[in-house]
N, C-alpha and C positions, 0 to 999 in steps of 0.2 A: 504494500500500499504507498510506502514513501515513496515512489518513481512517479507515483499512477497520477498521470494529467488526460485532457479534454480526449487524446485520443482513446484514452480508453473508456471509452461512456458506451456500453451495450451496440447495439443496434437497436433504432428505435424505432424501425418500417412498422407505421400498423398505426400507432399510439400514436395517442394525442391527449395537450399538455397547454396545463395557463399558462402566462407568466404573468404577472400582477408588474406594473411601473419596470416591459421591455422595452420603456425607447430609448432607454441609456446605460450605460455605465452599469452594473452585475447584472442585472436585469435583460439588459441585453447581450451581455453575452451568453447569459444561461440561456436563453435561446436557441440562437444564433449556436450552440454544438449541439442541441436537442434537433435545432435542423438538421446540423451536417450531417446528424445522423439518420438520420428516415423519418422525424417525429413529425406530427402536424402540430402546432404552436401557433396558440391565439396569444397574439403581444395585446394584453387587457393595459389599458391607458386613459393617463384620466384629457390627454389634452389632445384631440385628434388631428391634427395637424403634423406635429411632433411622432406619432403613433404611425401614420402611415410613413411618414418620409423613414421610417426607421428599421418598418418594415419593406420599401427600397433597401433603402440601403443592406437588409441582412438578404435581400436575394440578390443583387449587387455580389455579397461576396460568396453567400451558398445557390448557384444559379439554377438550381435542381431546389428548393425551401422549398416547403409546400407550408408557407404561412398567412396570417390573417390577424389584420388590426382587430381589435374589438373595444369598444368605450367601456368604461371601468370611471367611477372617479371612487373613491375608498370615502372621502371623507362627508360623503352625497347616499347614505343608504336608501335612494327613492332608484339612484342611480346600481346599487348592488341590487336590488331586488331585478331593476329594469334587465341587466348585464344576465342573471340567471335566470329568470322565464323565457331569455334568450335564446341561449345558450342551445346548437344546433345539435351536435353527435349526441351521441343517445346514449357513449360513453366517454368518460372521463377516466384516466392512467395517470395523468398527476396535473396535482397544482402548485402550482410557487409560487409561496406567499412573500412575494419579495419586493413590492413598494413598503415607503416609508417616507416618512420626515426628520431630521435629528437637530433636534436642535432652534429651532422660529423663532421669532418675537412671538409673545403671546396670543396663540386667535381659536378661534371654536369655529366646529363643524359645519356644515346646515343644518344639522338635528344639532347643537348648539352643546355640542363633547370637546372639550380639551383636542386642540389640533391631533396631539401626535395617537393619545390614547384612542381618540375616535378614528385615523386612518391601521394607525400599525396595530392598532387591536380591535378595534371594535367593527373597523369595516370590515375586514381580514376574518372575522368568528364571522359575522352575518355570511359572508363569502360561499366562505367553508359549508355553513349549513343550507347553504340553500342547495349548493353542487350537492351534496350526497348525495341524491340518489342516483348522480354521474359518476359517485364515485365508486355506491356499492353497486352500481351498474362494472363494471374493471377490475377483473381479479388481480389482486398483486398493486391492487393504486396506491398509490401517495401523493402524501397531504408533508411538502417539505417547507415551512418556515423561517422567517430569515429573521433571529434572530442577533444579536448586539457582544459580547464580553461588555460593553458598558453597561448590558443588567447589573452586572456587579453592586454599579451606583447606587440602589433604591431598590426597595420595594415597597409595594402596591399598601398603600392606604387608601382602604375602604372607605373610611368619611370624608375625603379628597380627592375619589377619582380624577375632576374633574382643575384640580392644582386650584381652585379657588379661594384655599385661604394663603396663596402668596404663590405668586410663579418663578420657576427656579429651571431652564430652559433642560440645562445636566438630569437635574431631578428628576424629571419629568419623562423628556428618555429614555430614563435605567428602569423606571414606571414599566410604560411599555413594553421594552424588550425584555425585562421582567414577564411580563403577562405576557407574551408571546411564548415562552416558554412552560408556564404554567399549562397555554393552552395547549400544547405539545401535549405533556404528561398529562392530561385529563380528555382530551380526544385518544392518543393512543388508550389506556385506560378504558374508553367509551366502547371501542371500536370493535371488539373486540377480536376472534377472529373471520369473522365474513367484511370487514370493515375496510377501510383504508387504512395501509400501514401509516404515522403521523411522525414524523420527526425534523430535527430543528437543526439549522446548523446558519452557520456569522461567520464576516470574509478575515479579521482581526483587520488588519489596517490597510484599507482598500484605498487607492485614487479614483474616487468616483467627484461628480460635481456634488455630493448630496452635504458632501461638509461645507462649502465655500456657500451651499443654499439659502443658511438661514443669516450671515452680514455681509450679503450682498443684497438683502431683499430688507434691512436696515441702513443700505448704506456705513454699515462697517467696514471703510477699502482698508482700514491694518490691517485687522485681524482674517479680511479678505486673504489679502495677499503670504500674511504668515503660515495659515493654512496652506494655499496653492504651494509654499516651498516646500511643504512638510509633503504634499500630496508628490512630491517632485524628488526629494533625498531619503527620505523614512517609509512612504509606503509602498506597498507591491502592487504591482497593475492589475488592474480592473482583470485581466484573464485571471489573472492568480487568484484572488478573492472568489471569484465567482467558482473557483474550483470543490471545494467546499459541500452547495452549493450543489452542483450536479454527483458531487460520489452520493451527496443524500438522495438524492433523487435517482440513480438508477446503476448503482453498485450493488451486487447480490449480496444478499445476506444482512440485510439491513435486519435489525433489531427495533422494533417501535420506538419512542418516547424517549431516544437516541440525540444526541448534542453532536455534533460534529466542525470542524473549524480548524486551523488553519495547526504545526506540527510544533511550530516551534514558536514558545509562549503567546500562546496565542496571537503572534503578530503578525507572524508571515510562513510558508511552506508550505509542501504537500498535505493533505488532508488527514485528518484526525482525530479521537472521540476528543471531544473539549472538555473541560472544565464546568462546572456549571453550578452555582450556589444552590446548596442544599436542599434552600427556599423554596427556590422549583419544583422542586419536584414531592412539595407536602400534595399530600392527597386533601389534605381538607382546605389548605388555601384555593388548590387549582379546582377543585367541584364548585366553592363560592364566587371565584372569579366566572364560569361557566352557570353561573344561575344569575349572578348580579349581570354579563351582560347580554343574557335572551335577556332579561328583563327590556335590556337596556337599549338593545337591541329589536325588540319587540317580537323578534324569530326563535323560536319556540322546535328544537330541536327533536327528534321521536325516533325512532328504529329506522327507520328509512327514510327520514329528509325533514325539510325544518321549514315551516309557513308562518 
């Protein structure tokens, strides 16, 4: 496994994948490499222009790629429901919950949730539930949710999930990434033997536009410049950062509930099992978050579908 790279992805011919946030960065690389191996990939993106541009760019890189754009705004539960309702294929072999926002100024989603918690966790929670019938129709289907080593920053505060008592951008980000791991833990438990395999991954420190989006939105040019330098000097590439996600998505014999990241200090290197805080594997907390997320999103999971 120490030498595993994108060339080792098994043949994906006949499989359908949805990758959220696939117009750039890790999501784009993930979608491209799955398509290169024969998967039909749906690029689920918020911005139609950038999503279609990414699909065109991907076809230029992989001329025989079978890819399409799908409109999905994870910050708007109506959009999530419309995407799921309009999902064409009968079966879905792979859902990669990749899209996310990192440390933006305080804001809320269309449904009134703090942006990072709403997009990074609640949007993906609802999407996965609504696509569950398609996932159950595909034997061996997987749900890969992209978390972060920054989950170590903070546990959830169920009394203040929307950070209304004081917003600290990195704490809010850490909480949303903790939520990703708790969601994976509970989904793995609930899926049983006939549901999708739930796995989590993280990219270590990978150079993408995610790090610069927050400072740019606030006009903090000095901070943006420092981040850009860090991306060039310290970070690994988006191609390398996507490998743990691709490994979790395609490698044989992946165990449900596992967490994959770069091998060297969770920072860079080939995919390997990653450390995760023990609190992200707490059954009681995971179940509480699940129940709370059902209430917040008005998405009730059952044995076969979410309504």
